[in-house]
C-alpha positions as CSV (number, residue, x, y, z in Angstrom):
1,M,0.0,0.0,0.0
2,K,1.6,3.2,-1.2
3,D,2.7,5.9,1.3
4,Y,2.0,3.6,4.3
5,G,4.9,3.3,6.8
6,P,5.6,1.9,10.2
7,E,4.3,5.1,11.9
8,T,1.1,5.3,9.9
9,F,-1.0,2.9,12.0
10,G,-0.6,5.1,15.1
11,K,-1.3,8.3,13.3
12,L,-4.6,6.9,12.0
13,N,-5.7,4.9,15.0
14,A,-4.3,6.4,18.2
15,E,-7.3,8.6,18.9
16,D,-9.8,5.8,19.3
17,Y,-7.5,2.7,19.5
18,D,-8.5,1.6,23.0
19,E,-12.2,1.9,22.2
20,L,-12.0,-0.1,18.9
21,H,-9.2,-2.6,19.5
22,D,-10.0,-4.5,22.7
23,P,-9.6,-8.3,22.0
24,G,-11.1,-9.2,25.3
25,T,-8.1,-11.3,26.3
26,T,-6.1,-8.8,28.2
27,A,-6.3,-10.4,31.7
28,E,-5.3,-13.8,30.3
29,T,-2.5,-12.2,28.3
30,V,-1.0,-10.4,31.3
31,E,-1.3,-13.6,33.4
32,L,0.7,-15.8,31.0
33,I,3.3,-13.2,30.2
34,A,3.9,-12.4,33.8
35,E,4.3,-16.1,34.6
36,L,6.7,-16.6,31.7
37,A,8.7,-13.5,32.3
38,G,9.1,-13.8,36.1
39,D,11.6,-11.2,37.4
40,A,13.2,-10.9,33.9
41,R,14.0,-7.7,32.0
42,V,11.2,-7.5,29.5
43,L,10.7,-5.7,26.1
44,E,7.4,-5.3,24.3
45,L,7.5,-4.7,20.6
46,A,4.8,-2.3,19.4
47,I,3.9,-1.3,23.0
48,G,1.2,1.0,21.7
49,T,-1.1,2.6,24.3
50,G,0.0,0.1,27.0
51,R,-3.0,-2.3,27.1
52,V,-0.7,-5.1,28.3
53,A,2.4,-3.2,29.5
54,L,0.7,-1.1,32.1
55,P,-0.9,-4.0,34.0
56,L,2.4,-5.9,33.8
57,A,4.2,-3.0,35.3
58,R,1.7,-2.8,38.1
59,R,2.6,-6.5,38.8
60,G,6.2,-5.5,39.2
61,V,7.4,-6.7,35.7
62,R,10.4,-4.6,34.6
63,I,9.1,-3.7,31.2
64,E,10.3,-1.5,28.4
65,G,8.9,-0.9,24.9
66,I,9.4,0.0,21.2
67,D,6.8,1.7,19.1
68,A,6.9,3.5,15.7
69,S,4.1,5.9,16.7
70,E,4.6,8.9,18.9
71,E,0.8,9.3,18.9
72,M,0.3,5.8,20.4
73,V,3.0,6.4,23.0
74,A,1.5,9.7,24.0
75,K,-1.7,7.8,24.9
76,L,0.4,5.5,27.0
77,R,2.1,8.4,28.7
78,A,-1.3,10.0,29.6
79,K,-2.3,6.9,31.6
80,P,-1.4,6.3,35.3
81,G,2.1,4.8,35.4
82,G,2.7,5.4,31.7
83,E,5.4,7.9,32.2
84,A,7.5,5.4,34.1
85,I,7.9,2.9,31.2
86,P,10.9,3.5,29.0
87,V,9.9,3.5,25.3
88,T,12.1,3.8,22.2
89,I,10.4,5.4,19.2
90,G,11.3,3.4,16.0
91,D,10.5,0.6,13.7
92,M,10.6,-2.7,15.6
93,A,12.4,-4.4,12.7
94,D,15.4,-2.1,12.9
95,A,15.2,0.0,16.1
96,R,18.2,-0.2,18.4
97,V,17.5,-0.4,22.1
98,D,20.0,-1.2,24.8
99,G,19.8,-4.8,25.9
100,P,20.1,-7.5,26.7
101,F,16.6,-8.6,27.6
102,D,15.5,-11.9,29.1
103,F,12.1,-11.9,27.5
104,V,10.5,-10.1,24.5
105,F,6.9,-10.3,23.3
106,L,5.0,-9.2,20.2
107,I,1.3,-9.7,20.3
108,F,-2.1,-9.0,18.7
109,N,-1.0,-9.9,15.2
110,T,1.4,-7.0,15.0
111,L,4.1,-9.0,13.3
112,F,1.9,-8.9,10.2
113,N,1.9,-5.0,10.3
114,L,5.4,-5.4,8.8
115,T,4.4,-5.7,5.2
116,S,7.2,-7.7,3.7
117,Q,8.9,-11.0,4.5
118,E,12.2,-9.2,4.6
119,A,11.0,-6.8,7.3
120,Q,9.5,-9.7,9.4
121,V,12.8,-11.6,9.1
122,R,14.7,-8.5,10.3
123,C,12.3,-8.2,13.2
124,F,13.3,-11.7,14.4
125,Q,17.0,-11.0,13.9
126,N,16.8,-7.6,15.7
127,T,15.0,-9.3,18.6
128,A,17.4,-12.2,18.8
129,A,20.3,-9.8,18.9
130,R,18.9,-8.3,22.1
131,L,18.0,-11.5,23.9
132,T,20.1,-13.1,26.5
133,E,21.2,-16.7,25.9
134,G,18.2,-18.8,26.9
135,G,15.9,-15.7,26.5
136,G,12.4,-16.1,25.2
137,F,10.4,-14.4,22.4
138,L,6.6,-14.7,22.5
139,V,4.6,-14.1,19.4
140,E,0.8,-14.0,19.0
141,A,-0.7,-14.1,15.5
142,F,-3.8,-15.3,13.7
143,V,-3.7,-18.4,11.5
144,P,-4.6,-17.1,8.0
145,D,-8.1,-18.2,6.9
146,L,-8.1,-17.5,3.2
147,A,-11.6,-19.1,2.8
148,R,-13.0,-15.8,4.1
149,F,-12.3,-14.1,0.7
150,K,-14.6,-14.4,-2.3
151,D,-12.9,-13.5,-5.6
152,G,-10.1,-12.2,-3.5
153,Q,-12.3,-9.7,-1.6
154,L,-14.0,-9.3,1.8
155,V,-16.6,-6.9,3.2
156,R,-18.0,-7.2,6.7
157,T,-19.3,-5.1,9.6
158,R,-16.8,-4.8,12.5
159,H,-18.5,-2.4,15.0
160,I,-21.9,-1.0,15.2
161,S,-23.7,1.2,17.7
162,K,-26.5,3.8,17.8
163,N,-24.5,6.5,16.1
164,A,-21.4,4.7,14.7
165,V,-20.4,1.9,12.4
166,T,-17.1,0.4,11.2
167,I,-17.1,-1.6,8.0
168,E,-14.0,-3.7,7.0
169,T,-13.2,-4.1,3.3
170,A,-10.2,-6.0,2.1
171,V,-8.4,-7.2,-1.0
172,H,-6.2,-10.3,-0.9
173,D,-2.9,-10.5,-2.8
174,P,-1.9,-14.2,-2.6
175,V,1.3,-13.7,-4.5
176,N,2.8,-11.4,-1.8
177,Q,0.7,-12.8,1.1
178,V,-0.7,-9.3,1.7
179,I,-4.2,-8.3,2.7
180,N,-4.9,-4.6,2.1
181,H,-7.7,-3.5,4.5
182,Q,-9.7,-0.3,4.3
183,Y,-11.8,0.4,7.4
184,I,-14.7,2.8,6.8
185,R,-15.7,4.5,10.0
186,V,-18.9,6.5,10.1
187,K,-19.6,8.4,13.4
188,G,-21.8,11.4,14.0
189,G,-22.1,12.0,10.2
190,A,-18.4,12.0,9.7
191,V,-16.6,9.4,7.5
192,K,-13.0,8.3,8.2
193,L,-11.0,5.9,6.1
194,V,-8.4,3.9,7.9
195,P,-6.1,1.7,5.7
196,L,-4.2,-1.3,7.0
197,P,-2.0,-3.5,4.9
198,M,-0.9,-6.8,6.6
199,R,1.6,-9.4,5.3
200,Y,0.4,-12.7,6.8
201,A,2.5,-15.8,7.4
202,F,1.5,-19.3,8.4
203,P,3.1,-20.8,11.6
204,A,5.6,-22.8,9.7
205,E,7.0,-19.8,7.9
206,I,7.2,-17.9,11.2
207,D,9.1,-20.8,12.7
208,L,11.6,-20.5,9.8
209,M,12.1,-16.8,10.4
210,A,12.8,-17.6,14.1
211,K,15.3,-20.4,13.1
212,L,17.2,-18.0,10.8
213,A,17.6,-15.7,13.7
214,G,18.9,-18.5,16.0
215,L,15.6,-19.1,17.9
216,T,13.9,-22.4,18.4
217,L,10.2,-23.1,18.9
218,E,9.7,-24.2,22.5
219,Q,5.9,-24.2,22.8
220,R,2.8,-23.3,20.8
221,W,-0.6,-22.8,22.2
222,G,-4.0,-22.1,20.5
223,G,-5.0,-19.4,23.1
224,W,-3.9,-17.4,26.1
225,R,-5.2,-20.1,28.5
226,R,-2.7,-22.5,27.0
227,E,-5.3,-24.3,24.9
228,P,-3.8,-27.0,22.6
229,F,-2.8,-25.8,19.1
230,T,-4.8,-27.8,16.6
231,A,-5.7,-27.8,12.9
232,G,-8.8,-25.8,13.9
233,S,-7.0,-23.1,15.9
234,K,-7.7,-19.6,14.6
235,M,-4.6,-18.1,16.4
236,H,-1.4,-19.3,17.9
237,I,0.8,-18.1,20.7
238,S,4.4,-19.3,20.0
239,L,7.3,-19.2,22.4
240,Y,10.8,-19.2,20.9
241,R,14.0,-19.6,22.8
242,K,17.5,-18.4,22.1
243,S,19.8,-21.4,22.5
């Protein structure tokens, strides 16, 4: 998608991100990450508005973050405790942050916001370079369901209320494994277009990216409650280890 960069998502979404992007799994996410991280030094890639980082910090987790959007980080800073979390502004595929870290996580499908295989590979390499030996990298991502598309296209309603509606439209590019979304938000008579390109990857390809970076798959679950990962799983939570 032309003129769409790492910082674009935050510029378009920061204002109403918390309202429109609650997956309903925050408590379970925080619980599992806190258990896996323990008293480690932790880094969140794409920390955003702090949906997960802030409750982790309240539990005593030593957390830092990277995010490409100053607007998203401003929302984090405005929340209680947000000023105390160190955040580096930059593209998570390339941003340099002082390590090492014992545990890094990247959740809510945000790996796919990197819109090329090359960028996703660099993200794994950049992360591995900042992990301690034996350190863990946790990734949450959806399992692509290409059957949703008819003639390579998709239209569906995402949010609806008395005075607002969000409609998702998408075009699938199977050659580059890219889905170009356009969210049409109508609220109070105003119309807002919010584009979002995503470069999807199946779990096996993500495992190869990790392997190229020197990381080994240790565990994979089908949900934040450690549900088994099966052929019917719509998402996966994969834990990689630097060995």
